C-alpha positions, 0 to 999 in steps of 0.5 A: 833554458836561460835564466829571465833578464831584469825588468829595466833590461827588457823594457830597452829591448822591447821598446828600441827601434831598429835605427837605436842599434845601426852597427848591430848584427841583427836588429832590434825586432830581430832582437824582440823575436828572439826574446818572444820564445828565449824564456827570458821575459818572466811571467811577472813582466808579462803580466806588468805589461798590461799597465806598462807606461809604455804604448809599446809595452801595453799592445805587445800584452795584447799578444797573451788575449787568450790567458788575459780576464774580460776585464783585462781585454776590456781595457787594452780594447779601450786603450787611449793609445790609437795603436793598443787599441787596434792591435787589440781588436786584431788579437779579439779575433782569435776568440771570434770563429768565423775570423779564424776560419777566413783567417785559416791557410789551406796549404800546411803551415806553421801558421795554420798549425798555430791558429787549429791550435790556439783560435777559436774552432768555428763547426764548419773548420772542425768538421772538414779536418774530421772528414779529410782526416787532417789536423787533428792532433790540432784540434785534439789540443784547441780548448776551443774544439765543440765538445762533441768534436773532442768526443770524437777525437777520444776514439781516433785511430791516432793514438796520438791523437787520443794522447793529446785528448787525454792531456785536456785539462778535466780529462778526469786522469785519475778516473780512467784513461782514455783509450782507443777502439781496439788498444791492448789493456794494459798498453797505458796509452794517453793516460801516460799524458798530462797537461800539454803546456808542462814540460813534464808531461813530454819526458813522462811518457813511456819508454822516455826518463823523467828527470828534470826540474821542471820551468814553466815554459815560453808559453807560461801564461797558459791555465793550469789544472787546479791543484786537485788534477795533480792530487788526483794525478798523485793517487793514479795507478798509472806512474806516468801520470804520478810523475807529472803530479811530483812536478807541481811544487803546490801538492798538499803534504798528504799527496808529497808523503804519497809521492816520496813513498812512491815504488817509481824512482822516477817519482821520488826524484821528481818529488825530490827536483820540484817540491819544497816539502820533499823530505830529505832522503829522496832529495838525497837519493836524486842526488846518487841517481841523477848526475846531471841534477846535482848542481841544482841539488847542491843549492837545496838546503834540504839535500843533507850534508851530514850522516852520510859516511856511508857514502863514502867509498861509493863508486862516484865521485860526486857522492864521495866528494858530498860525504867528505866534507860531513862534519859530523863523520865518526872520525877525519876522512884522512884516506880520501885525502889521497882519494884518485878524484881531486874533487873528492882530495879537496872536499876532505881537504876542506873538512873541520874534522882534521887535525890542526896541524895536518890542516896547515901541512896541507897548505903546502901541498899544490894539490890539497891545498885549495881544499884545506884554506879553505877549512873553517877550522883555519885559525884567523891569523893563519888566514891572514898569512896566507892572503898575505901570501898571496899578495892580497892588499889590506883594507886601508883605515877605515875613511881615511888615508893613513898608511900601513896595512890593517888586519882584514 
């Protein structure tokens, strides 16, 4: 997922008009549509749109209608700008079952699915879907679906429908999974699900690896269950629910300790990737076991950088490189200077445990010069020589135009 854009850039793009950039390949409206689903609009900006000076952004904030408080909705409905209040009135139809029933198209299409998943459901629409056996997965996901209809869906023959019922917050994940008639008790089925808006829920299903750092998806304004829900998942007998619990960065210490000792490696790795209190030992274990997440793990201060001597002979070159940089090794990593992998050789050359004379000699080795030049043991005078050799000009005297070189 792309990183969020700065607020000023978002304001420019979301308030632009099609004639502002006549030479562009995409119109301003097309750019706005792409932004809406790109993940580049942070939650803080979405919330800020509610009180933004621009009427256009306040009108855009009405798209968050389902996740606004009654007070916020009323503010938009009474906005002094007619365009904002009219847009708010249109959005308020989301909570009107009769309006949803009138707007619901009969043919299968994206708009029909959108209404059935998110909007208030009338009794007539729900009963018609049940009778036809149609769109039941959508009703099972919709938080407006009547409770008795949800109870019937919990026993639907379709496992996907039952799974979506189990994915509803408040289904009691720790108290026993929802199971359809005749289901084998050894099959975890819908107990493997989590709230549908969590990226981890799909990664944690049977047959899928649950590795991943959770970043809230585009619909990040969706309501989440409270921390207690995740605590219940952490105590569950179902490993898939414990994996989902491990994606919660707000779990209290007791649950973190429980998950850090979990027998399922996926649980431990997810905890390492998502929780700031994850023990360093499981963060290091995740680094060795989950290669694709190493760039992120390297940014974490809780990834151990010392005490890594046991990894000097690891089969994975990236793990050896991490160990080669350890400044607390019992002896300098001399043998890794000839490692088959260039990254390991550079890390070893940058280790300050190397003798100073050796470091200086490595500066003349094309394969090791980069690592040696980064070695913190190099004296200042030697660093200046390297800068001179590289043709980097010295800074001018502070505040003046006096010619000559000044030591950096």
